[in-house]
GURO-10526 format. One record per residue (C-alpha): residue number from 0; x, y, z. Coordinates in pm, 1 decimal. Layout:
// residues N
PT pos     east    north       up
PT NUM        X        Y        Z
...
//
This chain:
// residues 449
PT pos     east    north       up
PT   0   -455.5  -2502.9  -1876.5
PT   1   -642.7  -2739.2  -2096.0
PT   2   -959.1  -2928.6  -2013.3
PT   3   -902.3  -3095.4  -1678.3
PT   4  -1224.5  -3293.7  -1657.6
PT   5  -1179.7  -3669.8  -1710.7
PT   6  -1478.5  -3898.7  -1715.3
PT   7  -1618.3  -3889.6  -1362.1
PT   8  -1628.4  -4266.6  -1342.7
PT   9  -1268.2  -4318.8  -1446.8
PT  10  -1076.2  -4037.5  -1276.2
PT  11   -709.7  -4124.7  -1258.5
PT  12   -457.0  -4021.3   -994.7
PT  13   -317.9  -3745.4  -1211.7
PT  14   -270.9  -3395.1  -1074.9
PT  15   -591.8  -3259.4   -925.0
PT  16   -809.7  -3553.6  -1031.5
PT  17   -601.5  -3794.5   -828.9
PT  18   -729.4  -3626.3   -515.0
PT  19  -1081.9  -3611.4   -647.1
PT  20  -1106.2  -3985.0   -701.9
PT  21   -962.1  -4046.4   -358.8
PT  22  -1243.1  -3857.3   -191.2
PT  23  -1526.2  -3979.1   -415.9
PT  24  -1603.8  -3642.4   -577.0
PT  25  -1459.0  -3542.5   -914.2
PT  26  -1440.6  -3169.1   -856.3
PT  27  -1285.7  -3100.8  -1197.2
PT  28  -1557.7  -3284.1  -1392.3
PT  29  -1835.9  -3117.5  -1196.7
PT  30  -1679.7  -2774.9  -1251.5
PT  31  -1644.7  -2843.7  -1625.0
PT  32  -2011.9  -2940.3  -1641.7
PT  33  -2104.4  -2603.9  -1489.5
PT  34  -1857.1  -2384.4  -1678.5
PT  35  -1822.7  -2565.7  -2008.6
PT  36  -1444.5  -2544.2  -1974.7
PT  37  -1168.0  -2607.4  -1720.2
PT  38  -1205.4  -2438.1  -1382.8
PT  39   -838.6  -2334.8  -1407.2
PT  40   -944.8  -2053.0  -1639.1
PT  41  -1123.7  -1897.5  -1343.0
PT  42   -792.7  -1897.3  -1156.1
PT  43   -615.2  -1749.4  -1460.4
PT  44   -866.4  -1463.6  -1478.8
PT  45   -843.3  -1399.6  -1105.0
PT  46   -461.8  -1404.6  -1114.1
PT  47   -451.3  -1161.8  -1407.5
PT  48   -668.8   -914.6  -1220.1
PT  49   -456.3   -948.7   -906.7
PT  50   -137.8   -880.2  -1102.8
PT  51   -295.5   -575.9  -1265.8
PT  52   -389.5   -402.5   -938.1
PT  53    -69.2   -494.2   -751.8
PT  54    112.6   -160.9   -819.3
PT  55   -105.3      5.1   -555.1
PT  56     75.8   -192.9   -286.2
PT  57    415.9   -276.7   -432.2
PT  58    506.7     29.7   -640.4
PT  59    430.1    295.6   -379.9
PT  60    776.8    298.8   -219.7
PT  61    930.2    358.0   -565.4
PT  62    697.6    633.5   -687.7
PT  63    650.3    831.9   -364.2
PT  64    986.5   1018.9   -377.1
PT  65    905.0   1159.0   -724.1
PT  66    555.7   1257.0   -609.5
PT  67    703.0   1423.9   -302.7
PT  68    942.8   1630.2   -510.3
PT  69    702.8   1708.7   -792.8
PT  70    418.3   1824.2   -570.3
PT  71    642.3   1969.6   -297.2
PT  72    490.6   1745.4    -29.5
PT  73    691.0   1613.9    265.1
PT  74    747.8   1237.3    263.3
PT  75    591.2   1187.5    610.9
PT  76    266.3   1336.7    476.8
PT  77    282.1   1095.9    183.7
PT  78    323.5    808.6    429.9
PT  79    -40.8    856.1    523.3
PT  80   -137.3    782.8    160.5
PT  81    -22.1    422.4    205.5
PT  82   -210.3    396.6    533.3
PT  83   -526.1    521.6    362.1
PT  84   -471.6    260.9     92.4
PT  85   -455.1    -22.4    344.6
PT  86   -761.0    101.9    535.1
PT  87   -984.1    132.4    227.2
PT  88   -848.0   -180.5     58.5
PT  89   -923.9   -378.5    372.1
PT  90  -1258.4   -232.2    479.1
PT  91  -1404.2   -248.2    126.9
PT  92  -1376.6   -625.4    127.3
PT  93  -1659.4   -699.2    370.0
PT  94  -1942.9   -533.6    173.4
PT  95  -1782.2   -656.5   -150.0
PT  96  -1756.9  -1010.3    -14.7
PT  97  -2116.8  -1017.1    106.1
PT  98  -2235.4   -887.8   -232.6
PT  99  -2027.2  -1146.2   -416.7
PT 100  -2151.1  -1437.6   -202.8
PT 101  -2513.2  -1349.4   -283.3
PT 102  -2496.4  -1196.7   -632.8
PT 103  -2177.9  -1315.1   -800.3
PT 104  -1861.8  -1133.5   -913.2
PT 105  -1955.0   -975.3  -1249.8
PT 106  -2088.9   -625.8  -1175.2
PT 107  -1864.1   -596.6   -871.8
PT 108  -1542.4   -651.4  -1066.7
PT 109  -1658.3   -407.5  -1336.2
PT 110  -1682.8   -141.5  -1064.7
PT 111  -1339.4   -245.6   -938.2
PT 112  -1189.6   -191.5  -1283.4
PT 113  -1323.4    163.3  -1299.8
PT 114  -1205.0    250.9   -948.7
PT 115   -859.2     89.7   -961.3
PT 116   -777.7    193.8  -1317.6
PT 117   -924.9    539.4  -1277.7
PT 118   -742.3    595.3   -949.0
PT 119   -396.9    550.4  -1102.2
PT 120   -485.9    751.0  -1412.4
PT 121   -610.6   1030.2  -1187.9
PT 122   -284.4   1029.5   -991.3
PT 123   -106.9   1140.5  -1308.4
PT 124   -300.3   1468.0  -1296.4
PT 125   -311.9   1525.6   -918.3
PT 126   -180.3   1859.6   -799.1
PT 127   -233.8   1849.8   -422.5
PT 128   -212.6   1616.7   -124.7
PT 129   -589.8   1583.6    -73.9
PT 130   -623.8   1466.7   -433.6
PT 131   -362.8   1196.2   -372.0
PT 132   -550.9   1083.7    -61.3
PT 133   -882.5   1069.9   -248.3
PT 134   -759.3    899.2   -564.2
PT 135   -547.0    640.7   -386.1
PT 136   -833.6    562.6   -149.3
PT 137  -1084.2    517.9   -433.7
PT 138   -835.5    299.3   -615.2
PT 139   -784.3    103.1   -295.3
PT 140  -1155.3     18.9   -286.9
PT 141  -1115.0   -127.5   -635.6
PT 142   -811.8   -326.2   -522.4
PT 143  -1006.7   -457.1   -222.6
PT 144  -1289.2   -576.5   -447.3
PT 145  -1048.6   -752.2   -682.5
PT 146   -865.5   -910.5   -391.1
PT 147  -1167.4  -1061.4   -217.2
PT 148  -1317.0  -1179.2   -547.1
PT 149   -992.1  -1340.8   -662.2
PT 150   -903.6  -1515.9   -335.8
PT 151  -1251.1  -1655.9   -291.4
PT 152  -1274.6  -1768.0   -652.2
PT 153  -1005.2  -2017.1   -554.1
PT 154  -1188.9  -2117.0   -237.0
PT 155  -1519.1  -2167.2   -419.3
PT 156  -1395.8  -2357.9   -725.8
PT 157  -1108.5  -2553.8   -563.0
PT 158  -1211.2  -2693.4   -223.3
PT 159   -961.1  -2973.5   -290.9
PT 160   -665.3  -2744.5   -373.4
PT 161   -733.7  -2432.6   -167.5
PT 162   -373.0  -2368.8    -66.1
PT 163   -230.3  -2400.5   -416.8
PT 164   -495.9  -2198.8   -598.1
PT 165   -511.8  -1925.9   -336.1
PT 166   -134.8  -1914.8   -370.2
PT 167   -159.7  -1862.5   -747.3
PT 168   -383.6  -1559.1   -705.9
PT 169   -192.6  -1398.8   -422.1
PT 170    137.7  -1478.0   -597.5
PT 171     13.9  -1275.6   -892.8
PT 172    -72.1   -988.1   -657.9
PT 173    283.4   -984.4   -526.4
PT 174    490.0  -1085.1   -829.2
PT 175    279.1   -901.4  -1086.6
PT 176    440.4   -571.2   -998.7
PT 177    793.2   -709.2  -1043.9
PT 178    773.3   -612.4  -1412.1
PT 179    648.0   -266.5  -1321.6
PT 180    898.8   -170.1  -1050.3
PT 181   1205.1   -141.9  -1282.9
PT 182    997.0     69.8  -1523.1
PT 183    889.4    297.0  -1238.8
PT 184   1237.5    322.0  -1086.4
PT 185   1383.6    414.8  -1426.8
PT 186   1124.9    687.7  -1480.7
PT 187   1052.2    804.5  -1126.4
PT 188   1147.0   1163.1  -1200.9
PT 189    945.6   1480.7  -1174.7
PT 190    934.6   1505.5  -1553.8
PT 191    828.2   1146.2  -1624.6
PT 192    618.2   1014.9  -1336.9
PT 193    284.9   1144.2  -1475.2
PT 194    322.6    933.1  -1788.8
PT 195    421.5    633.7  -1575.7
PT 196    114.1    661.5  -1356.3
PT 197   -120.8    708.3  -1651.5
PT 198     20.7    407.3  -1839.2
PT 199     -7.6    183.3  -1534.0
PT 200   -365.8    299.4  -1480.2
PT 201   -465.9    212.2  -1837.1
PT 202   -316.0   -135.4  -1794.3
PT 203   -508.3   -187.8  -1469.0
PT 204   -834.5    -77.7  -1633.1
PT 205   -804.9   -303.7  -1939.1
PT 206   -697.3   -623.0  -1759.8
PT 207   -955.3   -589.7  -1482.8
PT 208  -1238.2   -522.1  -1730.3
PT 209  -1151.6   -843.6  -1915.2
PT 210  -1153.1  -1035.7  -1586.2
PT 211  -1494.4   -895.6  -1493.7
PT 212  -1647.4  -1062.4  -1800.3
PT 213  -1481.6  -1400.5  -1736.3
PT 214  -1543.0  -1468.2  -1367.4
PT 215  -1847.9  -1653.6  -1236.4
PT 216  -1941.4  -1851.4   -925.6
PT 217  -2046.4  -2217.1   -896.4
PT 218  -2411.5  -2296.0   -814.1
PT 219  -2482.2  -2366.7   -448.5
PT 220  -2555.5  -2736.1   -503.7
PT 221  -2260.6  -2823.6   -727.4
PT 222  -2088.5  -3028.5   -454.2
PT 223  -2392.9  -3205.9   -314.7
PT 224  -2317.5  -3570.8   -243.6
PT 225  -2451.7  -3806.5   -510.9
PT 226  -2539.8  -4174.8   -521.4
PT 227  -2224.1  -4376.5   -556.2
PT 228  -1998.6  -4120.1   -390.4
PT 229  -1759.7  -4266.6   -134.6
PT 230  -1786.2  -4183.3    234.2
PT 231  -1648.7  -3860.1    375.4
PT 232  -1304.2  -3995.7    459.8
PT 233  -1043.5  -3766.0    305.8
PT 234  -1297.7  -3512.0    185.3
PT 235  -1177.3  -3152.5    176.4
PT 236  -1211.6  -2992.6    518.0
PT 237  -1415.1  -2701.3    384.6
PT 238  -1674.9  -2949.4    253.7
PT 239  -1679.5  -3190.5    549.3
PT 240  -1727.8  -2916.7    809.2
PT 241  -2045.2  -2716.1    850.8
PT 242  -2063.0  -2365.2    708.0
PT 243  -2053.8  -2088.4    968.2
PT 244  -2225.8  -1757.3    915.3
PT 245  -2022.1  -1448.3    991.5
PT 246  -2208.5  -1399.7   1318.3
PT 247  -2136.8  -1758.9   1424.1
PT 248  -1771.2  -1723.0   1330.5
PT 249  -1737.2  -1408.9   1541.0
PT 250  -1860.1  -1598.0   1846.4
PT 251  -1556.8  -1833.4   1846.7
PT 252  -1227.1  -1754.4   2019.5
PT 253  -1034.6  -1904.0   1728.5
PT 254  -1142.8  -1619.8   1503.5
PT 255  -1016.2  -1353.1   1741.6
PT 256   -680.7  -1523.7   1780.9
PT 257   -655.1  -1542.7   1402.0
PT 258   -743.5  -1173.4   1390.1
PT 259   -463.7  -1078.1   1630.6
PT 260   -217.6  -1296.2   1438.4
PT 261   -322.6  -1131.7   1111.8
PT 262   -260.0   -784.1   1255.7
PT 263     85.9   -887.8   1373.7
PT 264    186.4  -1048.5   1044.3
PT 265     40.4   -773.7    825.7
PT 266    232.9   -516.5   1032.3
PT 267    558.2   -705.2    984.9
PT 268    492.1   -763.4    613.8
PT 269    384.4   -409.9    521.3
PT 270    663.5   -252.3    725.5
PT 271    917.2   -392.8    479.1
PT 272    704.9   -333.0    168.0
PT 273    637.0     33.2    245.3
PT 274    983.8    124.8    372.9
PT 275   1246.8    -99.3    213.5
PT 276   1392.2    174.5     -8.3
PT 277   1425.9    428.8    272.8
PT 278   1553.6    158.6    510.3
PT 279   1834.7     72.7    268.1
PT 280   1915.7    440.1    216.9
PT 281   1927.5    487.8    595.3
PT 282   2236.1    264.7    608.7
PT 283   2400.2    445.1    317.8
PT 284   2373.7    137.6     94.9
PT 285   2418.5    189.4   -279.2
PT 286   2119.6    293.4   -488.6
PT 287   2150.2    -40.7   -668.7
PT 288   2080.4   -222.9   -340.4
PT 289   1761.2    -24.5   -285.0
PT 290   1649.4    -89.1   -643.9
PT 291   1725.5   -461.8   -622.0
PT 292   1541.8   -487.9   -292.4
PT 293   1232.0   -310.3   -427.1
PT 294   1239.2   -511.7   -753.1
PT 295   1299.3   -859.8   -610.4
PT 296   1078.3   -813.6   -303.0
PT 297    750.1   -882.1   -489.5
PT 298    909.1  -1176.7   -670.5
PT 299   1000.5  -1343.1   -341.0
PT 300    656.6  -1262.0   -201.7
PT 301    483.0  -1409.7   -504.1
PT 302    686.4  -1728.1   -542.4
PT 303    654.4  -1804.9   -172.7
PT 304    275.8  -1791.2   -186.4
PT 305    271.0  -2057.3   -455.5
PT 306    530.8  -2282.2   -291.4
PT 307    408.8  -2257.4     67.4
PT 308     44.5  -2259.1    -44.0
PT 309    101.2  -2597.5   -205.8
PT 310    290.7  -2708.4    105.2
PT 311    -14.6  -2637.9    321.1
PT 312   -222.3  -2867.7     97.5
PT 313     29.5  -3148.7    135.0
PT 314    149.0  -3115.0    494.5
PT 315     24.8  -3004.2    835.2
PT 316   -104.3  -2653.1    760.8
PT 317    -47.9  -2512.3   1108.8
PT 318    313.2  -2631.5   1125.8
PT 319    394.6  -2482.7    786.6
PT 320    231.5  -2159.3    900.4
PT 321    418.1  -2148.8   1232.8
PT 322    756.8  -2218.2   1076.7
PT 323    699.7  -1956.2    808.7
PT 324    605.6  -1683.2   1056.6
PT 325    896.6  -1758.9   1289.3
PT 326   1146.6  -1742.2   1003.1
PT 327    985.4  -1419.6    878.5
PT 328   1056.8  -1260.2   1215.7
PT 329   1416.0  -1379.4   1229.1
PT 330   1493.9  -1248.8    880.8
PT 331   1355.3   -905.5    972.1
PT 332   1577.9   -887.3   1275.8
PT 333   1868.0  -1003.3   1058.8
PT 334   1803.1   -713.3    819.8
PT 335   1915.3   -473.5   1090.5
PT 336   2245.2   -655.7   1132.2
PT 337   2306.0   -666.5    755.7
PT 338   2240.1   -295.0    727.1
PT 339   2464.0   -209.3   1021.3
PT 340   2742.6   -414.4    863.7
PT 341   2693.2   -232.8    532.3
PT 342   2670.4   -563.6    347.6
PT 343   2445.5   -497.4     50.6
PT 344   2435.0   -854.7    -78.5
PT 345   2328.5   -995.2    257.6
PT 346   2077.0   -712.4    297.8
PT 347   1906.7   -804.4    -31.9
PT 348   1912.5  -1175.4     60.5
PT 349   1751.4  -1101.9    396.0
PT 350   1483.4   -885.7    231.8
PT 351   1400.7  -1182.4      8.5
PT 352   1394.7  -1419.8    305.6
PT 353   1179.4  -1185.5    512.0
PT 354    922.9  -1150.7    233.2
PT 355    933.6  -1519.5    133.1
PT 356    817.2  -1625.9    477.4
PT 357    577.8  -1341.9    565.3
PT 358    383.8  -1294.3    241.3
PT 359    213.2  -1637.2    249.7
PT 360      0.2  -1502.5    533.4
PT 361   -243.9  -1412.9    253.4
PT 362   -258.0  -1783.1    160.3
PT 363   -252.0  -1935.0    508.7
PT 364   -537.6  -1735.9    657.7
PT 365   -808.4  -1783.1    389.7
PT 366   -725.8  -2154.0    367.6
PT 367   -736.5  -2206.5    744.5
PT 368  -1052.9  -1998.9    769.9
PT 369  -1222.1  -2223.3    510.9
PT 370  -1105.1  -2528.3    707.9
PT 371  -1255.6  -2398.2   1028.5
PT 372  -1568.3  -2216.6    905.7
PT 373  -1657.0  -2361.2    562.5
PT 374  -1653.8  -2230.7    205.2
PT 375  -2014.9  -2120.7    147.2
PT 376  -1966.8  -1782.4    320.7
PT 377  -1594.9  -1757.6    253.6
PT 378  -1599.9  -1416.1     82.5
PT 379  -1779.7  -1241.2    366.4
PT 380  -1600.7  -1431.6    641.8
PT 381  -1251.8  -1373.5    503.9
PT 382  -1335.2  -1009.1    436.7
PT 383  -1404.4   -965.1    807.9
PT 384  -1072.0  -1125.8    897.6
PT 385   -896.3   -918.2    632.9
PT 386   -997.3   -596.2    808.3
PT 387   -710.6   -682.9   1042.9
PT 388   -483.7   -556.7    766.4
PT 389   -594.9   -207.3    865.6
PT 390   -389.0   -249.7   1181.9
PT 391    -91.4   -352.9    971.3
PT 392   -134.8    -53.0    743.3
PT 393   -153.1    189.8   1032.5
PT 394    154.9     32.1   1189.0
PT 395    361.8     34.2    867.4
PT 396    267.1    391.7    782.3
PT 397    170.5    624.9   1065.2
PT 398    306.3    426.3   1362.4
PT 399    629.5    333.8   1186.8
PT 400    686.0    698.1   1097.0
PT 401    646.7    795.2   1462.4
PT 402    870.5    509.8   1583.2
PT 403   1142.4    592.7   1331.8
PT 404   1139.9    956.3   1445.4
PT 405   1152.6    863.8   1814.2
PT 406   1355.7    540.8   1830.1
PT 407   1513.9    496.9   1486.2
PT 408   1486.8    245.6   1201.3
PT 409   1661.2    -39.8   1381.4
PT 410   1424.4    -57.9   1677.1
PT 411   1125.4    -27.6   1444.2
PT 412   1232.9   -323.4   1229.6
PT 413   1322.9   -533.7   1533.4
PT 414    971.0   -470.6   1664.3
PT 415    830.9   -585.0   1329.1
PT 416   1034.7   -905.0   1359.3
PT 417    907.7   -959.5   1712.0
PT 418    545.4   -933.4   1594.5
PT 419    605.6  -1206.0   1335.3
PT 420    766.6  -1435.2   1594.0
PT 421    469.9  -1383.2   1827.8
PT 422    226.8  -1478.4   1548.7
PT 423    427.6  -1793.9   1479.4
PT 424    412.6  -1901.0   1842.9
PT 425     39.3  -1827.9   1862.0
PT 426    -23.5  -2075.1   1578.8
PT 427     42.8  -2365.6   1816.0
PT 428   -260.8  -2264.6   2025.7
PT 429   -508.6  -2290.5   1735.6
PT 430   -751.2  -2580.4   1695.1
PT 431  -1082.3  -2620.3   1505.1
PT 432  -1389.9  -2466.5   1669.8
PT 433  -1607.8  -2718.0   1852.7
PT 434  -1905.7  -2823.3   1647.1
PT 435  -1728.5  -2762.1   1316.6
PT 436  -1730.5  -3130.3   1231.8
PT 437  -1353.8  -3124.1   1184.6
PT 438  -1162.9  -3346.0   1421.2
PT 439   -842.3  -3262.6   1239.7
PT 440   -843.8  -3036.9    933.8
PT 441   -478.1  -3114.5    875.0
PT 442   -548.4  -3487.2    853.0
PT 443   -814.7  -3427.7    591.1
PT 444   -555.4  -3285.3    354.2
PT 445   -322.9  -3583.9    355.4
PT 446   -282.0  -3696.2     -1.7
PT 447   -242.5  -4053.0   -127.5
PT 448    101.5  -4139.1   -260.9
//
């Protein structure tokens, strides 16, 4: 990640600057003028913070059995901890996003470090269920702050590469815990889990504190058109279109369809994340299969966000999104068949496929939202959309627990697959809101050969 700012007058078609010269704005050079160094370091800081806080979402299914045994708490009661996490992680993003859009990310991410790091450290000393609820919820607020800051750092600094850079940050959120899961699974015993939780918490605190000192936002006028700039043909959609306020965004039907799609996809995604270990055990699959599934799941989720995020920059974003969601649903339904057949290898492969195609929802939605509603208010606007994850958290925790008790694991996972398929089909109905200035956001992303 060296200096990526060539002379503005002689930008070559090389990586990100090739696109800049094509649209008449050298985003990299302008960012370097503001920062004094490459804008990619902002993405590196954001990705590091995302990786640090990822255990809250991706390690829970591995640590909850030890917590259940050590504190003598029934697993269904612990299921509500994950639902609380999703609720607070999601709802914290709107006030955090509005603060960040107006005042920048520094103080906000410092608070996030204290909450997220302190939450995990506190879990090591918790002795009752209410303490778990409180600590995980406070930590979730920290995770929500980090998430909205990191995702919108990409949107604000990279209007020309929104899909790729959003993918880097959200990949780190998913894949960052891949190194932690084996450590947790190897030490998820009553005797050892306190040390595990404390060590993870210290890591979260240190990495997020460093990120809080590195991140900053661009000035409002950094992308103003200048004399000599080319016309708007090919300009990034989030710059060509007008910027919607949150109130204006809420008045469009497109937002509410996106909201329903987000609920459906988050439900399907979190259902696997929160329950993959118990789902594998339900079929009597070997412990190795459950461990492999829990370990490789975040890797597949992370890699897919980078690959499919880049794909949405290069190809028709809605078609990539639709195909991804449809395949996510089919792989979830296939998981049931693999489990019934007792085929561990196919089960792991289908877990990877299911996560590869559902996890990019956290890349698709912020990118499409910036296309439709602009980048200036992206933190607050995406935070509102992200509250839809609350529905996914409730479904994957409380509702899934009820469905499993009443109808069984198979019907529950088939329903999750059906939700993903429905979201994929709904994508074909979407189009830019009238008055956005975007005749075709997909066309604006076509790159020169």
